[in-house]
C-alpha positions as CSV (number, residue, x, y, z in Angstrom):
1,M,81.2,20.7,-13.0
2,N,80.2,19.7,-9.5
3,E,79.9,16.0,-10.0
4,G,78.9,15.3,-6.4
5,A,75.9,17.7,-6.5
6,L,74.6,16.0,-9.7
7,A,75.2,12.4,-8.5
8,S,71.5,12.1,-7.5
9,L,70.2,13.7,-10.7
10,D,67.6,11.5,-12.3
11,H,68.6,12.0,-16.0
12,Q,65.4,10.7,-17.5
13,A,63.3,12.9,-15.2
14,A,65.4,15.9,-16.1
15,L,65.1,15.2,-19.8
16,A,61.3,14.9,-19.3
17,E,61.3,18.3,-17.7
18,L,63.2,19.8,-20.6
19,R,60.8,18.2,-23.1
20,Q,57.9,20.0,-21.2
21,G,59.6,23.4,-21.6
22,A,61.6,23.7,-18.4
23,I,65.0,25.2,-18.7
24,A,68.4,24.0,-17.4
25,R,68.5,26.9,-15.0
26,D,65.5,25.6,-13.1
27,I,67.0,22.2,-12.7
28,A,70.4,23.7,-11.8
29,K,68.9,25.7,-8.9
30,R,67.6,22.6,-7.2
31,Y,71.1,21.0,-7.2
32,G,73.1,24.2,-6.6
33,V,75.0,23.9,-9.8
34,T,75.3,26.0,-13.0
35,P,72.9,25.4,-15.9
36,D,75.9,24.4,-18.0
37,A,76.8,21.6,-15.5
38,V,73.2,20.2,-15.9
39,R,73.5,20.4,-19.7
40,Q,76.9,18.6,-19.7
41,A,75.7,15.9,-17.3
42,L,72.6,15.2,-19.4
43,K,74.6,15.2,-22.7
44,K,77.1,12.8,-21.1
45,A,74.5,10.5,-19.7
46,D,72.3,10.3,-22.8
47,P,73.5,12.3,-25.9
48,E,70.6,11.3,-28.2
49,G,68.0,11.7,-25.4
50,Y,69.4,15.2,-24.6
51,K,69.3,16.2,-28.3
52,A,65.7,15.0,-28.6
53,A,64.7,16.7,-25.3
54,I,66.0,20.0,-26.6
55,A,64.2,19.6,-29.9
56,D,61.0,18.8,-28.0
57,Q,61.6,21.7,-25.6
58,S,61.8,24.2,-28.5
59,E,58.6,22.8,-29.9
60,T,56.9,23.2,-26.6
61,W,58.0,26.8,-26.5
62,V,56.7,27.4,-30.0
63,Y,53.3,25.9,-29.1
64,E,53.1,27.9,-25.9
65,S,53.9,31.2,-27.7
66,A,51.3,30.4,-30.4
67,E,48.7,29.7,-27.7
68,E,49.6,33.0,-26.0
69,M,49.1,34.8,-29.3
70,R,45.7,33.0,-29.9
71,T,44.3,33.8,-26.5
72,L,45.6,37.4,-26.1
73,A,43.4,40.3,-25.3
74,P,43.4,42.7,-28.3
75,D,45.9,45.2,-27.0
76,A,48.8,46.3,-29.1
77,L,51.5,45.8,-26.4
78,G,50.4,42.3,-25.6
79,I,50.3,41.3,-29.3
80,A,53.7,42.8,-30.0
81,R,55.2,41.0,-27.0
82,A,53.7,37.7,-28.0
83,R,54.8,38.1,-31.6
84,A,58.4,38.9,-30.5
85,R,58.3,35.9,-28.2
86,A,57.0,33.7,-31.0
87,D,59.6,34.9,-33.4
88,F,62.4,34.3,-30.9
89,F,61.2,30.7,-30.2
90,L,60.8,29.9,-33.9
91,K,64.4,31.1,-34.5
92,L,65.6,29.0,-31.6
93,A,63.6,26.0,-32.7
94,A,65.1,26.3,-36.2
95,K,68.5,25.8,-34.7
96,V,67.8,22.6,-32.7
97,N,64.7,21.1,-34.3
98,P,64.6,19.9,-38.0
99,L,60.9,20.5,-38.2
100,Y,61.5,24.3,-37.9
101,A,64.6,24.5,-40.0
102,D,64.7,26.5,-43.1
103,K,63.5,24.3,-45.9
104,S,64.6,26.6,-48.7
105,Q,68.3,25.5,-48.6
106,V,69.0,23.8,-51.9
107,T,72.4,22.7,-53.2
108,H,72.9,22.1,-56.9
109,D,76.0,20.5,-58.5
110,I,76.6,22.5,-61.6
111,S,80.3,22.0,-62.1
112,E,80.2,19.9,-65.3
113,D,77.5,21.6,-67.2
114,F,78.0,25.2,-66.1
115,A,80.7,26.1,-68.7
116,A,78.6,24.7,-71.5
117,L,75.5,26.4,-70.2
118,L,77.3,29.8,-70.1
119,Q,78.6,29.3,-73.6
120,Q,75.1,28.5,-74.9
121,I,73.7,31.5,-73.2
122,S,76.4,33.7,-74.6
123,Q,75.8,32.4,-78.1
124,R,72.0,32.9,-77.8
125,R,72.5,36.4,-76.7
126,Q,74.6,37.0,-79.8
127,G,72.0,35.5,-82.0
128,R,74.1,32.6,-83.1
129,V,72.0,29.7,-81.9
130,I,68.4,29.7,-83.2
131,D,68.2,26.3,-84.8
132,H,66.2,24.7,-82.1
133,V,63.8,27.6,-82.0
134,A,63.1,27.4,-85.8
135,E,62.0,23.8,-85.4
136,T,59.0,24.6,-83.2
137,P,55.6,25.0,-84.9
138,I,55.1,28.5,-83.4
139,A,58.5,29.7,-84.5
140,A,58.0,28.3,-88.0
141,A,54.6,30.1,-88.3
142,L,56.1,33.3,-87.1
143,Q,59.0,33.0,-89.5
144,S,56.6,32.4,-92.4
145,K,54.6,35.5,-91.4
146,V,57.8,37.5,-91.4
147,V,58.7,36.2,-94.9
148,D,55.1,36.8,-96.1
149,S,55.0,40.3,-94.8
150,S,58.4,41.2,-96.2
151,G,57.3,39.8,-99.6
152,A,54.0,41.7,-99.6
153,D,55.5,45.1,-99.3
């Protein structure tokens, strides 16, 4: 990283630019360094601020692509391009912004009850466990009908 070139970098202003949707490449061009050098300098100067700026940047891009889709002329190519852009930015945002992360990830701890559950399922499939079913009013009524119909024949 070219430390000298980035010595005059205003970290807060650069983070504000990122929040508004600018990319590190734009900032890097002004200082004659690589985008990675800008990212590393910002991470080093303010790790939490950089993380928040990247999350905000992704949200800005999602909003911009949604606005583009909303205001498009109804031609198929423009709609397809806007949809692809929106999909890309949503996937990118899901990686860096918890608001866009997949909410369907659920972890269950089933280690203790799993063996007992499998045994219970196995017994039910073999017809061994029906005691709790016979105790319900519907099951009792059905059982009496079966007995009545078998006795009536």
